[in-house]
Each structure stands twice: as C-alpha cells, then as structure tokens.
Rosetta silent file (secondary structure, phi, psi, omega in degrees, C-alpha in Angstrom):
SEQUENCE: MTDLVLRQSGRPDELTIHVAGEIDGATAPTLEQALLKALASAPRRLLIDAAEVTFCDSRGIAAFVAAWRAATTTSLSLRPSPRLRRVLTLSGIDTLLDLI
SCORE:     score description
SCORE:     0.000 S_00000001
   1 L     0.000  138.018  178.602    0.000    0.000    0.000 S_00000001
   2 L  -102.819  145.699 -179.103    1.261    3.458   -0.849 S_00000001
   3 L  -113.143  138.556  174.366    0.738    6.446    1.372 S_00000001
   4 E  -132.264  130.049  179.323    0.157   10.013    0.313 S_00000001
   5 E  -117.332  124.921  178.532   -0.243   12.807    2.838 S_00000001
   6 E  -120.015  138.274  176.955   -1.797   16.114    1.771 S_00000001
   7 E  -144.867  138.990  179.427   -2.149   19.211    3.909 S_00000001
   8 E  -110.929  140.054  176.559   -3.282   22.703    2.979 S_00000001
   9 E  -145.168  174.095  177.634   -2.118   25.899    4.658 S_00000001
  10 E   105.119 -170.794  178.783   -1.954   29.618    4.001 S_00000001
  11 E   -97.324  164.658 -179.446   -4.444   32.351    3.295 S_00000001
  12 L   -56.377  -31.336 -178.365   -7.298   32.157    0.768 S_00000001
  13 L   -92.440  -11.595  178.257   -5.313   34.182   -1.798 S_00000001
  14 E  -139.019   93.842 -175.777   -1.980   32.377   -1.194 S_00000001
  15 E   -99.487  151.164  170.657   -2.357   28.659   -0.646 S_00000001
  16 E  -126.564  128.812  172.538    0.212   25.961   -0.051 S_00000001
  17 E  -106.456  116.148  178.602   -0.525   22.298   -0.628 S_00000001
  18 E   -90.769  127.214 -177.264    2.003   20.136    1.231 S_00000001
  19 E  -122.052  129.152  178.297    2.517   16.751   -0.423 S_00000001
  20 E  -138.621  147.666  176.431    4.423   13.875    1.173 S_00000001
  21 E   103.589 -150.077 -175.015    4.865   10.212    0.322 S_00000001
  22 E  -103.665  135.201  176.056    4.339    8.316   -2.916 S_00000001
  23 E  -113.079  111.089 -179.119    2.429    9.558   -5.947 S_00000001
  24 L  -143.031 -167.986 -177.726    1.372    6.656   -8.153 S_00000001
  25 L   -58.077  -29.218 -179.247   -1.691    5.269   -9.894 S_00000001
  26 L   -80.999  -31.203 -173.108   -3.429    4.685   -6.579 S_00000001
  27 L  -107.540  -19.613 -177.049   -2.746    8.110   -5.043 S_00000001
  28 H   -59.677  -38.680  177.761   -2.469   10.493   -8.012 S_00000001
  29 H   -59.812  -36.575  177.711   -6.253   10.946   -8.396 S_00000001
  30 H   -65.251  -43.778  177.176   -6.432   12.163   -4.783 S_00000001
  31 H   -61.692  -48.146 -178.847   -3.598   14.610   -5.425 S_00000001
  32 H   -59.643  -43.939  178.662   -5.163   15.865   -8.652 S_00000001
  33 H   -61.123  -42.529 -179.737   -8.538   16.404   -6.963 S_00000001
  34 H   -64.667  -41.394  179.719   -6.904   18.341   -4.113 S_00000001
  35 H   -67.118  -44.106  179.960   -4.956   20.560   -6.521 S_00000001
  36 H   -67.250  -35.891  176.039   -7.970   21.268   -8.726 S_00000001
  37 H   -64.014  -43.603  178.517  -10.123   22.004   -5.682 S_00000001
  38 H   -62.996  -41.801  179.587   -7.531   24.474   -4.404 S_00000001
  39 H   -67.995  -29.878  179.512   -7.338   26.134   -7.833 S_00000001
  40 H   -63.906  -23.076  177.947  -11.142   26.356   -8.014 S_00000001
  41 L   -82.096    2.426  174.759  -11.034   28.807   -5.113 S_00000001
  42 L    55.024   52.490  175.390   -9.020   31.120   -7.422 S_00000001
  43 L   -70.221  156.504  176.292   -6.047   31.935   -5.211 S_00000001
  44 L   -69.961  -35.502 -177.195   -3.562   34.490   -6.506 S_00000001
  45 E  -140.888  138.520  174.195   -0.732   32.039   -5.785 S_00000001
  46 E  -130.153  122.178  174.891   -0.558   28.292   -5.194 S_00000001
  47 E  -105.766  125.902  172.824    2.612   26.606   -3.998 S_00000001
  48 E   -98.602  105.958 -179.368    2.787   22.843   -4.224 S_00000001
  49 E   -91.221   95.061 -177.319    5.329   21.897   -1.577 S_00000001
  50 E  -107.806   30.204 -177.300    6.370   18.428   -2.689 S_00000001
  51 E   -65.426  -17.493 -178.972    9.707   18.415   -0.880 S_00000001
  52 E  -109.326   19.236  176.325    8.733   15.207    0.926 S_00000001
  53 E   -78.318  128.128 -177.018    7.633   13.209   -2.112 S_00000001
  54 E  -101.496  -17.085 -178.654    9.552    9.923   -2.213 S_00000001
  55 E  -156.590  142.953  176.116    8.182    8.489   -5.487 S_00000001
  56 E  -150.137  124.252  176.578    6.297    9.782   -8.514 S_00000001
  57 L  -104.423 -168.581 -175.287    5.210    7.879  -11.614 S_00000001
  58 H   -62.441  -30.997  177.932    3.536    9.058  -14.825 S_00000001
  59 H   -67.174  -35.900  176.033    0.136    9.420  -13.130 S_00000001
  60 H   -65.738  -44.200  176.615    1.701   11.822  -10.646 S_00000001
  61 H   -57.989  -43.106  179.583    3.233   13.828  -13.467 S_00000001
  62 H   -61.344  -35.195  178.265   -0.201   13.942  -15.114 S_00000001
  63 H   -65.640  -41.368  177.850   -1.700   15.350  -11.893 S_00000001
  64 H   -66.714  -38.630  178.260    0.840   18.190  -11.858 S_00000001
  65 H   -66.555  -39.238  177.249    0.190   18.902  -15.557 S_00000001
  66 H   -60.365  -41.372  177.817   -3.575   18.969  -14.920 S_00000001
  67 H   -65.983  -42.088  178.719   -3.007   21.569  -12.200 S_00000001
  68 H   -59.730  -43.165  179.452   -0.743   23.587  -14.507 S_00000001
  69 H   -65.640  -35.464 -177.124   -3.457   23.570  -17.196 S_00000001
  70 H   -79.952  -15.430 -174.917   -6.141   24.615  -14.697 S_00000001
  71 L   -85.082   62.644 -175.623   -4.056   27.463  -13.241 S_00000001
  72 L   -72.541  -34.682 -179.053   -5.198   30.070  -15.750 S_00000001
  73 L  -119.608   10.219 -177.236   -5.236   33.011  -13.331 S_00000001
  74 L  -114.428  135.714  172.195   -3.113   31.568  -10.527 S_00000001
  75 E   -76.138  116.022 -174.727    0.640   31.724  -10.159 S_00000001
  76 E  -111.037  125.313  178.019    1.562   28.070   -9.685 S_00000001
  77 E  -127.494  150.812 -179.917    4.924   27.001   -8.229 S_00000001
  78 E  -128.869  126.391  174.022    6.259   23.592   -7.311 S_00000001
  79 E  -105.061   96.640 -175.041    8.918   22.845   -4.713 S_00000001
  80 E   -88.543  157.883  169.049    9.953   19.269   -5.573 S_00000001
  81 L   -71.483  164.625  177.454   12.038   16.785   -3.656 S_00000001
  82 H   -56.473  -40.980  178.685   15.337   15.858   -5.347 S_00000001
  83 H   -64.392  -44.411 -179.962   13.796   12.610   -6.636 S_00000001
  84 H   -66.407  -40.467  177.598   10.726   14.389   -7.991 S_00000001
  85 H   -57.830  -40.963  179.612   12.874   17.099   -9.591 S_00000001
  86 H   -64.080  -44.076  178.519   14.804   14.389  -11.428 S_00000001
  87 H   -61.148  -45.013 -178.915   11.595   12.756  -12.710 S_00000001
  88 H   -66.335  -36.499  178.633   10.234   16.119  -13.866 S_00000001
  89 H   -69.401  -46.076 -179.919   13.523   16.998  -15.568 S_00000001
  90 H   -62.553  -32.503 -179.391   13.841   13.641  -17.333 S_00000001
  91 H   -86.245  -10.336 -179.381   10.257   13.915  -18.583 S_00000001
  92 L    84.744   -0.435 -178.150   10.672   17.525  -19.731 S_00000001
  93 H   -71.893  -20.001  179.118    7.855   18.729  -17.504 S_00000001
  94 H   -60.814  -20.474  178.799   10.278   20.993  -15.644 S_00000001
  95 H   -77.795  -20.168  178.891    9.979   23.409  -18.596 S_00000001
  96 L   -88.393  -38.880 -172.816    6.238   23.857  -17.939 S_00000001
  97 L   -94.015  148.649  174.028    6.263   24.225  -14.171 S_00000001
  98 E   -84.622   96.035 -178.899    7.835   26.940  -12.077 S_00000001
  99 E   -87.080  131.256  179.008   10.204   24.821   -9.980 S_00000001
 100 L  -121.321    0.000    0.000   11.610   26.488   -6.882 S_00000001
C-alpha cells in the first residue's frame, strides 16, 4: 500500500498544498482532486510543496500537468524533492512548471 499525505495551509489568496509520500496510480487521483479544488477557489498564488515526495510515476506527473493547465489566473509554483525534480527533468515537464 502506498501512502500520500496532503495538507493545505496559508491564506485564501496564497495557498500551499504540502505533499508527502508516494504519488502513483493509486494516489495520483487524490492529489489531482486536491490541486484542482484548491485552484477552483481562485487563489492568486498556489505553492505545491512536494519536498517530501519519495516516489512519482507518470500518473503523478499527469496530476501536476492537470493543475498547470487549470491554473489560468493563478501563479503556480512547485517545490519538488530531489527525486521528484529528477523525474520532472527527465520527462521535460520541468519546462512547464515553475520549480523552486
């Protein structure tokens, strides 16, 4: 079983979604729903703090891309773990997302 821990913090106009654990086919839908729900509240800025992500497969990448596509009026940034940064770089997704 894979574990994913999500926590939201911040103000309504500047949200942070903290992501920890594994993002795979079983957990990516939960992540995507949380990101899209946060974006639906139209914050000015959304930071995805994924510094504690230990694994991410293609479904996880798809969840981040879905959030990027939905962030039409929101400044979206991603703070990846070293492992996640490598996955995003190898897949070329690092060129779409604002990695910090």
